[in-house]
C-alpha positions as CSV (number, residue, x, y, z in Angstrom):
1,M,-34.6,17.0,26.9
2,L,-32.5,16.3,23.9
3,V,-28.8,15.8,24.4
4,A,-26.3,16.1,21.6
5,I,-23.5,13.6,21.7
6,R,-20.3,14.6,20.0
7,P,-18.4,11.6,18.6
8,C,-15.2,11.0,20.3
9,A,-11.9,10.4,18.5
10,R,-12.3,6.7,19.1
11,S,-15.7,6.5,17.4
12,T,-14.4,8.7,14.6
13,R,-11.5,6.3,14.1
14,A,-13.9,3.3,14.2
15,A,-16.0,4.9,11.5
16,W,-12.9,5.6,9.4
17,S,-11.8,2.0,9.9
18,L,-15.2,0.8,8.8
19,A,-15.0,2.9,5.7
20,N,-11.5,1.6,4.9
21,A,-12.6,-2.0,5.5
22,R,-15.4,-1.5,3.0
23,K,-12.9,0.0,0.5
24,A,-10.5,-2.9,1.1
25,S,-13.3,-5.4,0.5
26,L,-14.1,-3.6,-2.8
27,T,-10.5,-3.5,-3.9
28,A,-10.1,-7.2,-2.9
29,V,-12.8,-8.0,-5.4
30,F,-10.9,-6.3,-8.2
31,G,-7.5,-7.6,-6.9
32,K,-5.5,-4.5,-7.7
33,S,-4.5,-3.2,-4.3
34,F,-4.9,-4.3,-0.7
35,D,-3.8,-3.4,2.8
36,I,-1.5,-5.7,4.7
37,S,-2.9,-6.5,8.1
38,D,-0.1,-8.3,9.9
39,E,3.2,-10.3,9.3
40,D,1.3,-13.5,8.3
41,D,-0.7,-11.5,5.8
42,F,2.5,-10.0,4.4
43,E,4.1,-13.4,4.0
44,R,1.0,-14.9,2.4
45,R,0.2,-12.0,0.0
46,V,3.6,-10.5,-0.8
47,L,6.4,-13.1,-0.2
48,N,4.3,-16.0,-1.6
49,A,2.6,-14.0,-4.3
50,P,2.3,-15.9,-7.6
51,A,3.1,-12.8,-9.6
52,P,5.4,-9.7,-9.2
53,L,3.9,-6.8,-7.3
54,L,4.5,-3.4,-5.8
55,V,4.7,-2.8,-2.0
56,D,4.0,0.7,-0.8
57,F,5.4,1.5,2.7
58,H,3.5,4.6,3.9
59,A,2.3,6.5,6.9
60,G,-1.0,8.4,7.5
61,W,0.8,11.5,8.6
62,C,3.1,11.6,5.5
63,G,2.2,14.2,2.9
64,P,4.2,12.7,0.1
65,C,2.7,9.3,0.8
66,K,-0.8,10.8,0.4
67,A,0.3,12.5,-2.9
68,L,1.9,9.3,-4.3
69,A,-1.0,6.9,-3.4
70,P,-3.4,7.9,-6.3
71,L,-0.5,7.7,-8.8
72,L,0.4,4.2,-7.6
73,E,-3.3,3.1,-7.7
74,E,-3.6,4.4,-11.3
75,A,-0.3,2.8,-12.4
76,V,-1.2,-0.7,-11.0
77,E,-4.7,-0.4,-12.6
78,Q,-3.3,0.5,-16.0
79,Q,-0.5,-2.1,-15.9
80,G,-2.6,-4.9,-14.3
81,V,-0.3,-5.5,-11.3
82,E,-1.1,-5.7,-7.6
83,L,-0.2,-3.2,-4.9
84,A,0.3,-4.1,-1.3
85,R,0.0,-1.2,1.2
86,V,2.0,-1.4,4.4
87,D,1.3,1.3,7.1
88,V,4.7,1.6,8.8
89,D,3.1,3.0,12.0
90,V,1.0,-0.2,12.4
91,L,3.5,-2.7,11.0
92,A,6.9,-1.2,12.1
93,D,8.5,-4.7,12.4
94,I,7.9,-5.4,8.7
95,A,9.3,-2.0,7.7
96,L,12.4,-2.6,9.8
97,E,12.9,-6.1,8.4
98,W,12.7,-4.7,4.9
99,E,15.1,-1.8,5.8
100,V,12.5,0.9,5.1
101,K,14.0,4.0,6.7
102,E,12.0,6.7,4.9
103,V,8.4,6.9,3.5
104,P,7.0,6.7,1.0
105,A,9.1,3.7,-0.1
106,V,8.0,1.5,-2.9
107,L,9.5,-1.9,-3.5
108,A,9.1,-4.1,-6.6
109,V,8.9,-7.7,-5.3
110,K,9.3,-10.8,-7.4
111,D,9.4,-14.3,-6.0
112,G,9.7,-12.9,-2.5
113,K,12.7,-10.8,-3.3
114,V,13.1,-7.1,-3.8
115,V,14.1,-6.4,-7.5
116,G,13.7,-2.6,-7.3
117,K,13.0,0.2,-4.9
118,F,12.4,4.0,-4.9
119,V,11.9,6.4,-2.1
120,G,9.9,9.6,-2.0
121,F,7.3,11.1,-4.2
122,Q,7.8,10.3,-7.9
123,S,5.9,11.2,-11.1
124,K,3.5,9.0,-13.0
125,A,6.0,8.7,-15.8
126,F,8.7,7.6,-13.3
127,I,6.4,4.9,-11.8
128,S,5.5,3.6,-15.3
129,E,9.2,3.4,-16.2
130,F,10.0,1.7,-12.9
131,L,7.3,-1.0,-13.5
132,H,8.7,-1.6,-17.0
133,Q,12.4,-1.6,-15.9
134,H,11.7,-4.3,-13.3
135,N,9.3,-6.3,-15.4
136,I,6.4,-5.8,-12.9
137,I,3.8,-5.9,-15.7
138,K,1.0,-8.3,-16.4
139,N,-0.6,-6.6,-19.5
C-alpha cells in the first residue's frame, strides 16, 4: 500500500529556509547583499562595516517590501555597495533600537551611524539619487 504524505507547514518552512540559506551563501560569495541573523551579526556586519552600506528593514508579509527588494538588489549591484537585510519579525529588538516603526525602511549607514533614511516603496531613480546624496557609492 502506498501512502502519500503531504508536507506540513513546518517542512515547507524548512525547505524554504534551506533555499534561502543557499541563496544567502551565493550572495555572500559576491558580497552584495546578505541577511542579518542576530544582534551580534548586525554589530559585526553593519555597525563595524569597513564601507558605507544600506540596511533594508522588511517583513515577509509586507507587499511594498517585496516590491522594493529587487530594486534595492539592482541598485546595490550597479553601485557596488552592500545591502544588509533585517527581517523585523525575526529581529524586532534591532528594529526597535534603530527606531524603525514602518516597513520597508531603508537606512544608509556609514561608520556605524545613520546618514540617511527613507520609508516606503520608492522608485529606482529615487534609490539611485539616495545613494549618491549620502555618498553610499563604491564605483
